[in-house]
C-alpha positions in Angstrom: 10.0 11.2 20.8 8.6 7.9 21.6 9.5 5.5 18.9 6.8 2.9 19.6 4.3 5.1 18.9 5.9 7.3 16.0 4.1 7.3 12.8 7.5 8.2 11.4 8.8 4.6 12.5 5.5 2.7 11.2 6.1 4.7 7.6 9.6 3.6 7.3 8.5 0.1 8.3 5.9 0.4 5.5 8.6 1.6 2.9 10.9 -1.4 4.2 8.2 -3.8 3.9 6.8 -2.7 0.4 10.2 -2.9 -1.1 10.4 -6.5 0.2 6.8 -7.0 -1.1 7.9 -6.1 -4.9 11.1 -8.0 -4.4 9.3 -11.2 -3.1 6.3 -10.6 -5.3 8.3 -10.6 -8.6 10.1 -14.0 -7.5 6.6 -15.4 -6.5 4.7 -14.5 -9.3 7.0 -16.0 -12.2 5.5 -19.0 -13.6 1.8 -18.5 -11.8 -1.3 -16.8 -12.6 -0.8 -13.2 -11.1 -4.4 -13.4 -9.7 -3.8 -16.9 -7.8 -0.6 -15.3 -6.6 -2.7 -12.2 -5.4 -5.1 -14.5 -3.6 -2.2 -16.5 -1.7 -0.7 -13.3 -0.5 -4.2 -12.5 0.7 -4.8 -15.5 2.7 -1.2 -14.9 4.2 -2.2 -11.5 5.4 -5.2 -12.9 7.2 -3.4 -15.5 9.1 -0.5 -13.1 9.9 -3.3 -10.2 11.1 -5.3 -12.7 13.1 -2.2 -13.8 14.6 -1.3 -10.3 15.9 -4.7 -9.6 17.2 -4.8 -12.5 19.0 -1.4 -12.4 20.7 -2.2 -8.7 21.8 -5.8 -9.4 22.6 -7.5 -6.5 20.3 -10.5 -8.5 18.9 -13.6 -6.4 18.9 -17.1 -7.3 18.1 -17.8 -6.3 14.5 -21.2 -5.0 15.5 -19.6 -2.7 18.0 -17.8 -0.9 15.2 -19.6 2.5 13.6 -21.2 2.1 10.3 -19.2 4.4 8.5 -15.8 2.7 9.5 -17.3 -0.5 7.9 -18.3 1.4 4.6 -14.8 2.9 4.4 -12.9 0.1 5.4 -14.9 -2.4 2.8 -14.0 0.3 0.3 -10.6 0.5 1.2 -10.5 -3.4 1.2 -11.9 -3.4 -2.7 -9.5 -0.6 -3.5 -6.3 -2.7 -1.9 -7.5 -6.0 -3.8 -7.7 -4.2 -7.0 -4.6 -2.6 -6.3 -2.5 -5.7 -5.7 -4.4 -7.6 -8.6 -2.8 -4.8 -11.0 0.3 -4.9 -9.0 0.9 -8.6 -9.4 0.2 -8.3 -13.0 2.7 -5.5 -13.7 5.2 -7.3 -11.8 4.8 -10.1 -13.8 5.1 -8.3 -17.0 7.6 -5.9 -16.1 10.8 -5.3 -14.2 10.6 -4.7 -10.6 12.6 -1.6 -10.7 10.0 0.0 -13.1 7.0 -1.3 -11.5 7.5 -0.6 -8.0 8.5 3.3 -8.6 5.4 3.8 -11.1 3.2 2.1 -8.4 4.5 4.6 -5.7 2.8 7.1 -7.7 0.1 6.6 -5.3 1.9 8.7 -3.1 1.5 11.8 -5.1 -2.0 10.6 -5.7 -2.9 10.4 -1.8 -1.4 13.8 -1.5 -3.8 15.4 -3.8 -6.6 13.3 -2.4 -5.7 14.3 1.0 -5.7 18.1 -0.1 -9.1 17.6 -2.4 -11.3 15.3 0.2 -9.9 15.5 3.4 -9.1 19.3 3.4 -5.3 18.7 4.3 -3.3 22.3 4.4 -0.7 22.1 1.4 2.9 23.4 2.1 5.8 24.1 -0.1 7.8 21.1 0.6 4.5 19.0 0.2 4.1 20.2 -3.3 7.7 20.1 -4.2 8.0 16.5 -2.8 4.8 15.6 -4.6 6.2 17.1 -7.8 9.6 15.2 -7.6 7.8 12.0 -7.1 5.8 12.2 -10.1 8.7 13.4 -12.1 10.9 10.5 -10.8 8.4 8.0 -11.7 8.0 9.5 -15.5 11.9 9.3 -16.0 11.8 5.8 -14.8 8.8 5.0 -16.9 10.1 6.7 -20.1 13.7 6.2 -20.1 
């Protein structure tokens, strides 16, 4: 397996950086408006992503992208922004050890959405894993 092109490597990277996001976000949002914290985070993400695109020479003309990509990327951006606003407010109000696992219910929700709207095929390990994620989040939230 070519690690550079492995979805698993990038998924593990995503998990690591999401964990750091929770830790740094909890520390950064202390004492400031959570919406302002989200804005600052967004600006940093824009700068970092623009830098990566520039270094790799991956810029494209916006009008060359298909319209459906624009629609779904705009919807994804709106969903991301709303998620971050909720996440930072939750971090401000609650402990990171509870907020982050509850946030990861998004994994179980993504499984359901993939099955329902994208026609992905369920498997026993997928269903068991999804149930375990929901169960774990409930245990963390309630106890």
